[in-house]
C-alpha positions as CSV (number, residue, x, y, z in Angstrom):
1,M,-18.7,63.6,-41.0
2,R,-16.7,63.1,-44.1
3,T,-13.9,65.2,-42.5
4,F,-14.1,62.8,-39.5
5,F,-13.6,59.7,-41.6
6,I,-10.6,61.5,-43.3
7,I,-8.8,62.1,-39.8
8,I,-9.5,58.6,-38.6
9,L,-7.9,57.2,-41.9
10,L,-4.8,59.5,-41.5
11,I,-4.4,58.3,-37.9
12,S,-4.5,54.7,-38.9
13,L,-2.0,55.2,-41.6
14,L,0.4,56.9,-39.1
15,F,-0.2,54.0,-36.6
16,I,0.6,51.3,-39.4
17,G,3.8,53.4,-40.3
18,F,5.1,53.5,-36.7
19,I,4.6,49.8,-36.5
20,F,6.4,48.9,-39.6
21,I,9.5,51.1,-38.7
22,K,9.7,49.2,-35.2
23,V,9.7,46.0,-37.1
24,L,12.5,47.1,-39.5
25,Q,14.5,48.2,-36.6
26,S,14.1,44.8,-34.6
27,D,15.3,42.9,-37.8
28,K,18.5,44.7,-37.7
29,T,19.3,43.8,-33.9
30,I,21.9,41.0,-33.6
31,P,20.3,38.3,-31.4
32,S,22.1,37.1,-28.2
33,K,22.8,33.3,-27.6
34,S,19.9,31.4,-26.3
35,S,20.2,29.7,-23.0
36,S,20.6,26.3,-24.5
37,E,23.4,27.7,-26.7
38,E,25.1,29.0,-23.7
39,N,24.6,25.7,-22.0
40,R,26.2,23.7,-24.8
41,T,29.2,26.0,-24.6
42,S,29.7,25.5,-21.0
43,T,29.2,21.9,-21.1
44,S,31.9,21.6,-23.9
45,T,34.5,23.6,-21.9
46,Q,33.7,21.5,-18.8
47,N,34.2,18.1,-20.6
48,R,37.7,18.9,-21.7
49,T,40.0,17.0,-19.7
50,S,43.7,17.5,-18.6
51,A,46.4,15.0,-19.0
52,N,47.7,13.5,-15.8
53,L,51.2,13.3,-14.8
54,I,52.3,9.6,-14.1
55,F,55.9,10.4,-13.2
56,K,58.9,12.6,-14.3
57,S,62.4,12.4,-13.3
58,S,66.0,13.4,-14.2
59,F,69.1,11.6,-12.9
60,D,70.1,14.2,-10.5
61,D,71.8,13.8,-7.0
62,K,68.6,12.5,-5.6
63,T,68.6,9.6,-8.2
64,S,70.9,6.4,-7.8
65,L,71.1,2.9,-9.5
66,L,71.2,-0.1,-7.2
67,P,73.6,-3.0,-8.3
68,P,72.3,-5.4,-10.8
69,D,70.4,-8.3,-9.2
70,R,69.1,-11.6,-10.7
71,K,66.0,-11.6,-8.6
72,D,65.7,-15.2,-9.0
73,S,65.7,-15.1,-12.6
74,E,68.0,-16.4,-15.4
75,I,69.0,-12.7,-16.4
76,W,69.8,-9.4,-14.5
77,W,67.7,-6.7,-13.2
78,Q,68.7,-3.2,-11.9
79,D,66.4,-0.8,-9.9
80,I,66.5,2.9,-9.7
81,K,66.4,4.6,-6.1
82,C,64.9,8.1,-6.0
83,N,65.5,9.9,-2.6
84,T,62.6,12.4,-2.9
85,K,59.0,12.3,-1.8
86,A,58.1,15.1,-4.5
87,K,54.8,14.2,-6.2
88,G,55.2,12.5,-9.7
89,S,59.2,12.2,-9.1
90,Q,59.3,8.8,-8.1
91,W,60.1,6.2,-10.6
92,P,57.3,3.5,-11.2
93,K,57.0,1.0,-8.4
94,Q,54.5,-1.8,-9.3
95,K,55.7,-4.4,-6.5
96,G,59.2,-4.5,-8.1
97,T,57.8,-4.9,-11.6
98,A,59.5,-1.8,-12.9
99,S,63.2,-1.7,-13.5
100,F,66.0,-2.1,-15.9
101,Q,66.2,-5.6,-17.7
102,L,69.7,-6.6,-18.4
103,I,69.4,-9.4,-20.9
104,V,72.4,-11.3,-20.1
105,N,72.7,-14.8,-18.7
106,K,76.2,-14.9,-17.6
107,H,77.6,-14.0,-14.2
108,N,79.8,-11.3,-15.3
109,V,77.2,-8.8,-16.4
110,N,79.0,-5.6,-16.3
111,D,81.4,-7.3,-19.0
112,Y,78.4,-6.9,-21.3
113,I,76.0,-4.2,-20.1
114,E,76.5,-1.3,-17.8
115,N,74.2,1.4,-16.6
116,K,75.9,4.7,-15.1
117,I,74.7,8.1,-14.1
118,E,77.3,10.3,-15.2
119,T,77.9,14.2,-15.3
120,T,77.7,15.6,-19.1
121,M,76.3,18.4,-21.0
122,G,72.5,18.3,-21.1
123,I,70.2,19.3,-23.8
124,D,70.1,22.8,-22.7
125,N,74.0,23.0,-23.0
126,K,74.4,23.1,-19.2
127,K,76.2,20.4,-17.0
128,T,73.8,17.7,-15.8
129,K,73.8,14.2,-14.7
130,A,72.3,11.7,-17.2
131,L,71.9,7.9,-17.7
132,H,74.6,6.5,-19.6
133,Q,73.6,2.9,-21.0
134,I,76.5,1.1,-22.4
135,I,76.3,-2.4,-24.1
136,K,80.0,-3.3,-24.4
137,K,79.4,-6.7,-26.4
138,K,76.4,-8.9,-26.9
139,E,76.0,-12.5,-25.4
140,H,72.8,-12.9,-27.5
141,E,71.4,-11.1,-30.7
142,W,68.6,-10.0,-28.2
143,T,71.0,-8.6,-25.6
144,Q,69.4,-5.2,-24.5
145,V,68.7,-3.0,-21.6
146,P,65.1,-1.7,-21.5
147,Y,63.4,0.2,-18.8
148,L,60.5,-2.2,-18.4
149,I,57.2,-1.7,-16.8
150,E,55.1,-4.9,-16.3
151,T,51.4,-4.1,-16.1
152,D,50.1,-7.3,-14.4
153,D,48.1,-8.0,-17.5
154,K,46.1,-4.8,-17.0
155,E,45.3,-2.9,-20.2
156,Q,46.9,0.4,-20.7
157,D,44.6,2.2,-23.1
158,Q,47.0,5.3,-24.0
159,L,50.2,6.8,-23.0
160,Y,52.4,9.6,-23.6
161,I,56.3,9.1,-23.2
162,R,58.9,11.9,-23.4
163,Y,62.6,12.0,-22.8
164,S,65.9,13.3,-24.0
165,L,68.3,11.0,-26.0
166,K,71.7,11.4,-27.4
167,L,73.0,8.7,-29.7
168,P,76.7,8.4,-31.0
169,K,77.9,10.7,-33.9
170,N,79.0,7.5,-35.9
171,L,75.5,5.8,-35.4
172,S,75.3,4.9,-39.1
173,E,78.7,3.3,-39.0
174,I,77.8,1.4,-35.9
175,L,74.4,0.0,-37.1
176,G,75.9,-0.7,-40.6
177,K,73.9,-1.8,-43.8
178,D,70.3,-2.6,-43.0
179,G,71.1,-2.0,-39.2
180,W,68.4,-0.9,-36.5
181,L,67.9,0.5,-33.2
182,V,64.8,0.5,-31.0
183,L,63.6,3.4,-29.5
184,S,60.5,2.0,-27.5
185,E,58.0,-0.9,-27.4
186,Y,55.2,-2.6,-25.8
187,K,54.0,-6.2,-25.9
188,T,50.9,-7.9,-25.1
189,I,50.4,-11.4,-23.7
190,S,50.6,-13.2,-27.0
191,D,49.3,-11.3,-30.0
192,Y,50.7,-7.8,-30.7
193,R,53.8,-5.7,-30.4
194,L,54.4,-2.1,-31.1
195,A,58.0,-1.0,-31.9
196,L,59.5,2.2,-32.8
197,Y,63.0,2.3,-34.6
198,I,65.8,4.1,-36.3
199,Y,66.8,2.2,-39.2
200,A,69.8,2.2,-41.6
201,D,69.4,1.4,-45.4
202,K,71.7,-0.4,-47.5
203,K,73.9,2.9,-47.8
204,K,73.8,3.3,-44.3
205,N,71.3,6.2,-44.6
206,L,69.2,6.5,-41.3
207,Y,65.5,6.8,-41.0
208,W,62.6,6.4,-38.8
209,Y,60.4,3.3,-38.8
210,A,57.4,2.0,-36.7
211,H,55.3,-0.9,-37.0
212,G,52.7,-3.3,-35.3
213,D,53.6,-7.1,-35.6
214,N,53.3,-10.4,-33.6
215,V,56.7,-10.6,-32.3
216,V,55.5,-11.7,-28.8
217,L,55.9,-15.6,-28.7
218,D,58.6,-17.8,-30.2
219,D,58.1,-20.3,-33.1
220,I,55.1,-18.6,-34.8
221,P,54.7,-17.4,-38.3
222,Y,55.7,-13.7,-38.6
223,E,53.0,-11.2,-39.4
224,E,53.3,-7.3,-39.7
225,Y,50.1,-5.8,-39.2
226,W,51.0,-2.2,-40.5
227,Y,54.2,0.1,-40.7
228,R,55.1,3.7,-41.2
229,E,58.5,5.1,-42.1
230,N,60.0,8.8,-42.6
231,R,63.1,9.1,-44.6
232,K,62.6,13.0,-44.9
233,I,63.4,14.2,-41.4
234,A,67.0,13.6,-40.4
235,V,68.1,11.5,-37.4
236,P,69.9,13.5,-35.1
237,V,73.4,12.2,-34.1
238,G,76.2,13.3,-31.6
239,K,73.6,15.5,-29.9
240,W,70.5,15.7,-27.7
241,M,67.2,15.1,-29.1
242,D,63.8,15.4,-27.7
243,V,61.8,12.3,-28.1
244,E,58.0,12.3,-27.7
245,I,55.9,9.2,-28.1
246,F,52.1,8.7,-28.1
247,W,50.1,5.6,-28.5
248,K,46.4,4.6,-28.2
249,R,45.2,1.3,-28.0
250,S,41.9,0.4,-30.2
251,K,40.6,-2.3,-32.6
252,G,39.1,0.4,-34.7
253,K,40.2,3.4,-36.7
254,D,40.6,5.7,-33.7
255,G,43.9,3.8,-32.6
256,R,47.2,5.9,-32.9
257,V,50.9,5.8,-32.9
258,W,52.6,9.0,-32.9
259,L,56.3,9.8,-32.8
260,S,58.0,13.4,-32.6
261,I,61.6,14.2,-32.7
262,D,62.5,17.9,-31.7
263,G,58.9,19.1,-32.2
264,K,58.7,17.5,-35.6
265,K,56.2,14.8,-36.3
266,V,57.9,11.7,-37.9
267,I,55.4,9.0,-37.6
268,D,51.7,9.4,-37.3
269,Y,49.6,6.2,-37.8
270,H,45.7,6.0,-37.4
271,G,44.1,2.7,-37.4
272,S,43.9,-0.7,-35.4
273,T,46.5,-1.1,-32.7
274,K,44.8,-3.9,-30.6
275,L,43.8,-7.4,-31.3
276,I,42.8,-9.2,-28.1
277,D,45.2,-9.3,-25.5
278,P,45.9,-6.7,-23.0
279,I,49.5,-5.1,-22.7
280,R,51.9,-7.2,-20.8
281,I,55.0,-5.0,-20.7
282,I,56.1,-1.5,-21.7
283,M,59.5,-0.5,-22.5
284,L,59.5,3.2,-22.0
285,F,63.1,3.5,-23.5
286,T,65.7,0.8,-24.3
287,N,69.3,0.4,-25.4
288,Y,68.7,-2.3,-28.2
289,A,70.4,-2.5,-31.6
290,N,71.9,-4.9,-34.0
291,N,75.3,-4.0,-32.7
292,P,76.8,-2.9,-29.4
293,I,76.1,0.7,-28.8
294,D,76.0,3.4,-26.0
295,Q,73.5,6.1,-25.4
296,W,72.5,8.8,-23.1
297,I,69.0,9.4,-21.5
298,D,67.5,12.2,-19.5
299,N,64.5,14.1,-18.6
300,V,62.0,11.2,-18.5
301,E,58.0,12.1,-18.3
302,V,55.2,9.8,-18.6
303,W,51.6,11.2,-19.0
304,D,48.1,9.5,-19.4
305,D,47.5,11.6,-22.5
306,F,49.1,14.4,-24.5
307,P,50.1,17.3,-21.8
308,C,48.7,20.1,-23.9
309,E,48.2,22.3,-21.1
310,T,51.8,22.3,-20.0
311,G,53.0,23.8,-23.3
312,K,54.3,20.6,-24.7
313,S,53.2,18.9,-27.8
314,C,49.4,18.5,-28.6
315,H,49.1,16.8,-31.9
């Protein structure tokens, strides 16, 4: 009998040891993702949205400028004609509310402003056709020639703009002390303007500047809501540069204004970019400075967000 109990005890100890070893082995096994974790990963990937191309165009043989026209206005307007049906290649058409605005009141507009499509060396050092914007003299301090889009007072929440720009080699001399040149703007109905600039200081050194202010209506006290500047990254002159602009409208901290030149971030403001009114006009690019000046424009693109998936900037 005693021998029987000893045998039973030994069998029990062996069984317990076997179970213990199995437990240790299971602890060393790397667990796989649970079904809920896999679902979260899948959902996260699916929720990533792509930027949508609004339009893109160069100034090749399929693109031409129509003659300036007053269009029952006190100033002049000029439309772009694009003879292609390629998707995304048409310049914006919003019932005639997208065109060049030539801010000259006199009848001889070409004595002041002229837009021309001419052959030149492009940003890739190959011959191309580009837009040459020339302000010969200024009728008013605000004489300018923006490519202007009217929104019909519908809010544009965010926008990415990209274009090639070439400014004169003697830009600092043209602007002079405390001079300025506007790159792009938007304005609301009555309460907000975003403007991006190149400034010249008292020594004619060029630098980047951007701000939000209330220069929308006349005869109201001036207010600047915020500003950013960059004096470290040089302003390219006498050669092509790649200009990228992104802005997001918001009353909160998630608003943003971003400017990149040749892939280098020069302005990155985070904060409020909106008060009450929706955007009324967007100036994708403009020839507007304190003195008469000429510039070249090419390779214009507009997206509804950063086009990360195309290999372009995603910041």
